[in-house]
C-alpha positions as CSV (number, residue, x, y, z in Angstrom):
1,M,3.9,-7.8,-24.9
2,K,5.6,-9.4,-22.0
3,V,5.2,-8.0,-18.5
4,L,7.2,-8.7,-15.3
5,I,5.6,-7.8,-11.9
6,V,7.9,-7.6,-8.9
7,G,6.4,-8.7,-5.6
8,S,4.6,-11.5,-3.8
9,G,1.6,-10.2,-2.0
10,G,-2.1,-9.4,-2.4
11,R,-1.2,-6.1,-4.1
12,E,0.8,-7.8,-6.7
13,H,-2.0,-10.3,-7.3
14,A,-4.4,-7.4,-7.8
15,I,-1.9,-5.8,-10.3
16,A,-1.6,-9.2,-12.1
17,A,-5.4,-9.5,-12.4
18,S,-5.5,-6.0,-13.9
19,V,-2.6,-6.7,-16.3
20,A,-4.3,-10.0,-17.3
21,K,-7.3,-8.1,-18.6
22,S,-5.3,-6.2,-21.1
23,D,-5.4,-7.4,-24.7
24,K,-2.0,-5.9,-25.2
25,V,-0.4,-8.6,-22.9
26,D,0.6,-12.0,-24.1
27,K,2.7,-13.2,-21.2
28,I,3.0,-12.3,-17.5
29,Y,5.9,-13.2,-15.2
30,C,6.0,-12.5,-11.5
31,A,9.0,-12.5,-9.2
32,P,8.7,-14.2,-6.8
33,G,4.8,-14.3,-6.9
34,N,2.6,-16.6,-4.9
35,A,0.2,-19.5,-5.4
36,G,-2.7,-17.2,-6.5
37,I,-0.6,-15.2,-8.9
38,A,0.6,-18.4,-10.4
39,Q,-2.9,-18.9,-11.9
40,L,-2.3,-15.7,-14.0
41,A,1.5,-15.5,-14.4
42,E,4.6,-17.6,-14.6
43,C,6.2,-17.2,-11.2
44,V,10.0,-17.1,-11.0
45,A,12.1,-17.8,-7.9
46,I,13.8,-14.4,-7.8
47,G,13.5,-12.2,-4.7
48,A,12.3,-8.6,-5.0
49,M,15.7,-7.3,-3.8
50,E,17.8,-9.5,-6.1
51,F,18.3,-6.6,-8.6
52,D,21.0,-8.2,-10.7
53,K,19.0,-11.4,-11.2
54,L,15.8,-9.4,-12.0
55,V,17.6,-7.3,-14.6
56,T,19.3,-10.4,-16.1
57,F,15.9,-12.2,-16.2
58,A,14.2,-9.2,-17.8
59,K,16.9,-9.0,-20.5
60,E,16.8,-12.7,-21.2
61,K,13.0,-12.8,-21.6
62,A,12.9,-9.5,-23.5
63,I,10.4,-8.0,-21.0
64,D,8.5,-5.0,-22.5
65,L,7.3,-3.6,-19.2
66,V,8.3,-4.1,-15.5
67,I,5.8,-3.1,-12.8
68,V,7.4,-2.8,-9.4
69,G,4.8,-3.4,-6.7
70,M,6.7,-3.4,-3.4
71,D,8.2,-0.5,-1.5
72,D,11.7,-2.0,-0.7
73,P,12.9,-2.5,-4.3
74,L,11.5,1.0,-5.2
75,V,13.3,2.7,-2.3
76,G,16.4,0.5,-3.1
77,G,16.6,1.7,-6.7
78,L,15.3,-1.2,-8.8
79,V,13.7,1.2,-11.3
80,D,17.1,2.9,-11.8
81,E,18.8,-0.5,-12.4
82,M,16.2,-1.6,-14.9
83,E,16.4,1.7,-16.8
84,K,20.2,1.5,-17.0
85,A,19.7,-1.8,-18.7
86,G,17.2,-0.2,-21.2
87,I,14.2,-1.9,-19.7
88,R,10.9,0.0,-19.5
89,T,9.8,0.2,-15.9
90,F,6.8,1.6,-14.0
91,G,7.5,3.1,-10.6
92,P,9.5,6.0,-9.1
93,R,13.3,6.1,-9.3
94,K,15.3,5.8,-6.1
95,N,15.6,9.6,-5.6
96,A,11.8,10.0,-5.9
97,A,10.9,6.8,-3.8
98,I,12.5,8.6,-0.9
99,L,9.0,10.2,-0.5
100,E,8.1,6.9,1.2
101,G,11.6,5.8,2.2
102,S,12.2,8.6,4.7
103,K,9.5,10.0,6.8
104,A,11.8,12.8,7.8
105,F,12.3,13.7,4.1
106,S,8.6,13.8,3.4
107,K,7.8,15.9,6.5
108,D,10.5,18.4,5.6
109,L,9.2,18.5,2.0
110,M,5.7,19.3,3.3
111,K,7.0,22.0,5.6
112,K,9.1,23.6,2.9
113,Y,6.2,23.7,0.3
114,D,3.4,24.4,2.7
115,I,1.5,21.2,2.3
116,P,-0.8,20.6,5.3
117,T,0.5,18.0,7.8
118,A,0.9,17.5,11.5
119,A,3.5,19.5,13.5
120,Y,6.7,17.4,14.0
121,E,10.3,17.2,15.1
122,T,13.0,14.8,13.8
123,F,15.6,13.1,16.0
124,D,18.8,11.1,15.4
125,D,19.7,10.8,19.1
126,P,17.4,9.0,21.5
127,K,18.5,11.2,24.4
128,A,17.4,14.3,22.5
129,A,14.1,12.6,21.7
130,L,13.5,11.7,25.4
131,A,14.3,15.3,26.5
132,Y,11.7,16.6,24.0
133,L,9.1,14.2,25.4
134,E,9.4,15.8,28.8
135,S,7.4,18.8,27.7
136,A,5.4,17.3,24.8
137,E,1.6,17.1,24.6
138,Y,-0.1,13.7,24.7
139,P,-1.2,11.6,22.8
140,I,1.8,11.8,20.5
141,V,3.0,9.8,17.5
142,L,6.4,8.2,17.1
143,K,7.4,7.1,13.6
144,A,10.5,5.2,12.5
145,D,12.0,7.1,9.7
146,G,12.6,4.3,7.2
147,L,10.5,1.4,5.8
148,A,8.9,-0.8,8.5
149,L,6.3,-2.9,6.6
150,G,3.6,-0.4,7.6
151,K,4.2,-1.1,11.3
152,G,6.8,1.5,12.4
153,V,4.2,3.9,13.9
154,L,3.5,4.1,17.6
155,I,0.6,6.1,19.1
156,C,1.6,6.9,22.7
157,N,-1.1,8.1,25.1
158,T,1.3,8.9,28.0
159,K,4.8,10.0,28.5
160,Q,5.8,6.6,29.8
161,E,4.5,4.9,26.6
162,A,6.4,7.4,24.5
163,I,9.6,6.8,26.5
164,D,9.1,3.0,26.0
165,G,8.5,3.8,22.3
166,V,11.8,5.6,21.9
167,K,13.6,2.6,23.4
168,E,11.7,0.2,21.1
169,I,12.4,2.2,17.9
170,M,15.8,3.8,18.4
171,E,17.6,1.7,21.0
172,D,16.2,-1.8,20.7
173,K,15.9,-1.3,16.9
174,K,12.6,-3.3,16.7
175,F,12.3,-2.0,13.1
176,G,16.0,-2.4,12.2
177,S,17.8,0.5,10.6
178,A,14.4,2.2,9.9
179,G,14.7,3.4,13.5
180,N,18.1,5.1,13.2
181,R,16.1,8.3,12.8
182,M,12.7,9.0,14.3
183,V,9.9,11.5,13.7
184,V,7.9,12.7,16.7
185,E,4.6,14.0,15.5
186,E,1.5,15.8,16.8
187,F,-1.4,13.4,17.2
188,M,-4.3,14.3,14.8
189,T,-7.9,13.2,15.1
190,G,-10.5,12.7,12.4
191,R,-11.4,10.3,9.6
192,E,-8.6,8.6,7.8
193,V,-8.8,8.3,4.0
194,S,-6.4,6.8,1.5
195,V,-6.1,8.3,-2.0
196,L,-4.0,6.5,-4.6
197,S,-2.9,8.5,-7.7
198,F,-1.1,8.0,-11.0
199,V,1.7,10.5,-11.6
200,D,3.8,11.2,-14.7
201,G,6.2,13.8,-13.3
202,N,3.9,16.7,-14.0
203,T,0.3,15.5,-14.2
204,I,-1.5,13.7,-11.4
205,Q,-4.8,11.7,-11.7
206,I,-6.3,10.3,-8.6
207,M,-7.9,6.9,-8.3
208,S,-10.9,6.1,-6.2
209,S,-10.6,6.8,-2.5
210,A,-10.4,4.0,0.1
211,Q,-10.1,3.5,3.8
212,D,-7.8,0.9,5.4
213,H,-8.1,-0.8,8.8
214,K,-4.6,-1.1,10.3
215,R,-5.2,-2.6,13.8
216,A,-5.3,-6.4,14.2
217,K,-8.5,-6.6,16.2
218,D,-12.1,-5.4,16.0
219,G,-12.8,-1.9,17.2
220,D,-9.3,-0.8,16.1
221,Q,-7.7,-2.6,19.0
222,G,-4.5,-4.6,19.0
223,L,-1.2,-4.1,17.2
224,N,-0.6,-2.3,13.9
225,T,-0.5,-4.6,10.9
226,G,0.0,-4.2,7.2
227,G,-3.8,-3.8,6.9
228,M,-6.7,-6.1,7.9
229,G,-9.1,-4.9,5.3
230,T,-10.3,-1.9,3.3
231,F,-13.3,-0.4,1.4
232,S,-13.7,2.0,-1.6
233,P,-14.8,4.6,-2.1
234,S,-14.8,6.4,1.2
235,P,-18.1,8.2,1.9
236,F,-16.1,10.8,3.9
237,Y,-14.1,11.8,0.8
238,T,-16.5,14.4,-0.3
239,K,-16.5,16.8,-3.3
240,E,-15.3,19.6,-0.9
241,V,-12.4,17.4,0.4
242,D,-11.4,16.5,-3.1
243,E,-11.3,20.1,-4.2
244,F,-9.2,21.1,-1.2
245,C,-6.8,18.2,-1.7
246,H,-6.3,18.9,-5.4
247,K,-5.4,22.5,-4.7
248,Y,-3.3,22.2,-1.5
249,I,-2.0,18.6,-1.4
250,F,-2.0,16.5,-4.6
251,Q,-0.5,18.8,-7.3
252,K,1.6,20.7,-4.8
253,T,3.3,17.4,-3.9
254,V,4.1,16.5,-7.5
255,D,5.4,20.0,-8.2
256,A,7.5,20.0,-5.0
257,M,9.2,16.7,-6.0
258,K,10.0,18.1,-9.4
259,A,11.3,21.4,-7.9
260,E,13.6,19.2,-5.7
261,G,15.0,17.5,-8.8
262,R,13.2,14.3,-7.8
263,E,10.6,13.9,-10.7
264,F,8.1,11.4,-9.5
265,K,6.6,8.8,-12.0
266,G,4.4,6.0,-10.8
267,V,1.9,5.8,-7.9
268,I,1.7,8.2,-5.0
269,F,-0.4,7.0,-2.1
270,F,-1.7,9.9,0.0
271,G,-2.7,8.9,3.6
272,L,-4.9,11.7,4.7
273,M,-6.5,12.7,8.0
274,L,-9.7,14.7,7.7
275,T,-9.2,17.0,10.7
276,E,-11.4,19.8,12.1
277,K,-9.0,22.2,10.4
278,G,-9.2,20.4,7.0
279,P,-7.4,17.5,5.4
280,K,-3.8,16.9,6.3
281,V,-1.2,14.4,5.1
282,L,-0.5,11.5,7.5
283,E,2.0,9.8,5.2
284,Y,3.1,9.2,1.6
285,N,3.7,5.9,0.0
286,A,5.4,5.5,-3.4
287,R,3.4,2.5,-4.7
288,F,-0.1,1.0,-4.7
289,G,-1.4,0.4,-1.2
290,D,-1.9,-3.1,0.2
291,P,-4.8,-3.9,0.6
292,E,-6.1,-0.7,-1.0
293,A,-5.1,-2.0,-4.5
294,Q,-7.4,-4.9,-4.0
295,V,-10.5,-2.6,-3.8
296,V,-9.4,0.1,-6.2
297,L,-7.9,-1.8,-9.2
298,P,-10.9,-4.1,-9.7
299,R,-13.0,-1.0,-10.2
300,M,-10.7,0.7,-12.7
301,K,-12.2,0.9,-16.2
302,N,-8.9,1.7,-18.0
303,D,-6.4,-0.7,-19.4
304,I,-3.6,-0.6,-16.7
305,I,-1.0,-0.9,-19.4
306,D,-2.1,2.3,-21.1
307,V,-2.0,4.1,-17.7
308,C,1.5,2.8,-16.8
309,N,2.8,3.8,-20.3
310,A,1.3,7.3,-20.0
311,C,3.1,7.7,-16.6
312,I,6.4,6.6,-18.0
313,D,6.1,8.8,-21.2
314,G,4.8,11.9,-19.4
315,T,1.5,11.8,-21.3
316,L,-1.0,11.2,-18.5
317,D,-2.8,14.4,-19.4
318,Q,-3.9,12.7,-22.6
319,I,-6.0,10.0,-21.0
320,K,-8.7,10.0,-18.3
321,V,-8.5,7.5,-15.5
322,E,-12.0,6.3,-14.8
323,F,-13.7,4.0,-12.2
324,E,-16.9,2.1,-12.1
325,D,-19.8,3.7,-10.2
326,N,-19.9,1.0,-7.5
327,A,-18.1,0.0,-4.4
328,A,-15.7,-2.8,-3.2
329,V,-14.8,-4.2,0.2
330,C,-11.8,-6.4,1.1
331,V,-11.6,-8.5,4.2
332,V,-8.2,-9.9,5.0
333,L,-8.0,-13.5,6.2
334,A,-4.9,-13.7,8.4
335,S,-3.2,-16.4,10.4
336,D,-4.2,-16.2,14.1
337,G,-1.3,-14.5,16.0
338,Y,-0.4,-12.1,13.2
339,P,1.5,-9.7,13.3
340,V,3.6,-11.3,16.1
341,S,3.9,-15.1,15.6
342,Y,1.8,-17.6,13.6
343,E,1.9,-21.0,12.1
344,K,2.6,-21.5,8.3
345,G,2.1,-24.4,5.9
346,L,-1.6,-25.0,6.7
347,P,-3.8,-26.3,3.8
348,I,-6.4,-23.9,2.4
349,E,-9.7,-25.3,1.4
350,G,-12.5,-23.8,-0.8
351,L,-10.6,-21.6,-3.2
352,E,-12.5,-23.0,-6.1
353,A,-15.7,-21.3,-4.9
354,F,-14.4,-18.0,-6.5
355,D,-14.1,-19.5,-10.0
356,G,-16.3,-17.8,-12.6
357,K,-17.7,-15.2,-10.1
358,D,-17.3,-11.7,-11.6
359,D,-17.9,-9.6,-8.5
360,Y,-15.8,-11.7,-6.1
361,F,-12.0,-11.9,-5.9
362,C,-9.7,-13.9,-3.8
363,F,-6.3,-12.2,-3.8
364,H,-3.5,-14.3,-2.4
365,A,-1.1,-12.6,0.0
366,G,0.8,-15.3,1.9
367,T,0.3,-18.6,0.1
368,K,2.5,-21.1,-1.7
369,F,2.3,-24.6,-3.2
370,A,3.4,-27.6,-1.1
371,D,2.9,-31.2,-2.0
372,G,0.4,-30.2,-4.7
373,R,-1.7,-28.1,-2.4
374,I,-2.0,-24.4,-1.7
375,V,-1.0,-23.7,1.9
376,T,-0.6,-20.6,4.1
377,N,2.8,-18.9,3.9
378,G,2.4,-15.6,5.8
379,G,0.6,-13.5,8.4
380,R,-1.9,-12.1,5.9
381,V,-3.0,-15.1,3.8
382,L,-5.9,-14.0,1.5
383,G,-7.8,-10.8,0.7
384,I,-11.4,-11.6,0.1
385,T,-12.9,-8.8,-2.1
386,A,-16.4,-8.2,-3.4
387,K,-18.0,-5.5,-5.5
388,G,-21.5,-4.2,-5.0
389,D,-23.8,-1.5,-6.1
390,D,-22.9,0.4,-2.9
391,L,-20.7,-0.1,0.1
392,K,-23.2,-1.9,2.3
393,Q,-23.9,-4.5,-0.4
394,A,-20.2,-5.0,-1.1
395,R,-19.5,-5.4,2.6
396,K,-22.3,-8.0,2.9
397,K,-21.0,-10.0,-0.1
398,A,-17.3,-9.8,1.1
399,Y,-18.2,-11.2,4.5
400,E,-20.3,-14.0,2.9
401,A,-17.4,-14.9,0.7
402,T,-15.0,-15.2,3.7
403,E,-17.0,-18.3,4.7
404,W,-16.2,-20.0,1.4
405,V,-12.6,-20.6,2.3
406,S,-11.0,-22.2,5.4
407,F,-7.6,-23.0,7.0
408,A,-6.8,-24.1,10.5
409,N,-5.8,-20.8,12.1
410,K,-8.0,-18.5,10.0
411,Y,-8.5,-15.1,11.6
412,M,-10.2,-11.9,10.5
413,R,-11.7,-8.6,11.8
414,H,-15.5,-8.5,11.7
415,D,-15.9,-4.8,11.5
416,I,-14.2,-3.9,8.2
417,G,-16.3,-1.0,6.7
418,K,-18.4,-0.6,9.8
419,A,-17.8,3.2,9.4
420,I,-20.0,3.0,6.4
421,D,-23.0,2.7,8.7
422,E,-22.0,6.1,10.3
423,A,-21.7,8.0,7.0
């Protein structure tokens, strides 16, 4: 069969690597892809939001399955357009992808169906938001309602920081139209855990847990990024937490979306906070996490094509999603200056060191070909992932592997997975 993957980052490289392992797949295309994905797939110069071109390409090439990796095309309705053209597609339709596309929608959904989350208020008017902040408790969290590349969340320790945050999100429109509405949320404390899941509209099967590191600098300092590294599984996601989440969060979310006439098929990413009062939902995403996919998918035993088809057909209850009894750690190699400003086009050396190594992966995020060489082409450049018998071994191997590659403005955090030592 022929598969088309839509996206260009490390997540899509991890998806492509999983698809390439399937004996059902003869040909992989990726739009637009990157230099790493090009080693597994034929990359085509079509942007993820060029829906008409993507549909035309899928029809011309008689694509059997489209896998949409990115949030923007999902929220924009690419799955709907593909299905209208009779093309089988993995991912939620537009009316279900709103689970990620609007934080106000997801908070209202949780409130209506009694799914545990932080207390919140939603604002369309910056003046009303500022008035609310006068009597609010601090710290407090401000969230741009729409998609903001994982960066539209501000944690404000003081009233002045919150006032500045309202200006940034709603008036200066730092995150564009995503800031037309804003959610003001109670600040929760505890361990963060990410749980990805496959969903077929009725049945939900979770993947292995993970934990992301969002801040740019060591010790969770610096600006929010798309993610500087992750590990899986989380030692804090215990059997008791799992049982609670299945009962009060996971299935209730799937059932709530169905009750709202928004049947969800694809991947739901649950961002959880393990508070003193139990697990609560921080956020939902409507696709594989990035970089969570880079530590979860390499550990999945199933053929990803079988799982995608089961989600589309509503037969997920007929298979069991299974993972290796090991661990993985991903360290992101970024361009120094990310997420604000950074140089591109710098040659990358040492990529061949990963060839033929089963437990090591170099997932490309921001790379491209230039003059016959692979060069940097983004803030997050590579995701260096290693598997080990346990988290400590995987972490040691991943950091060793970060030394195999180099580029002029290479930057990384040195404490990815440090929480493992505290478990």
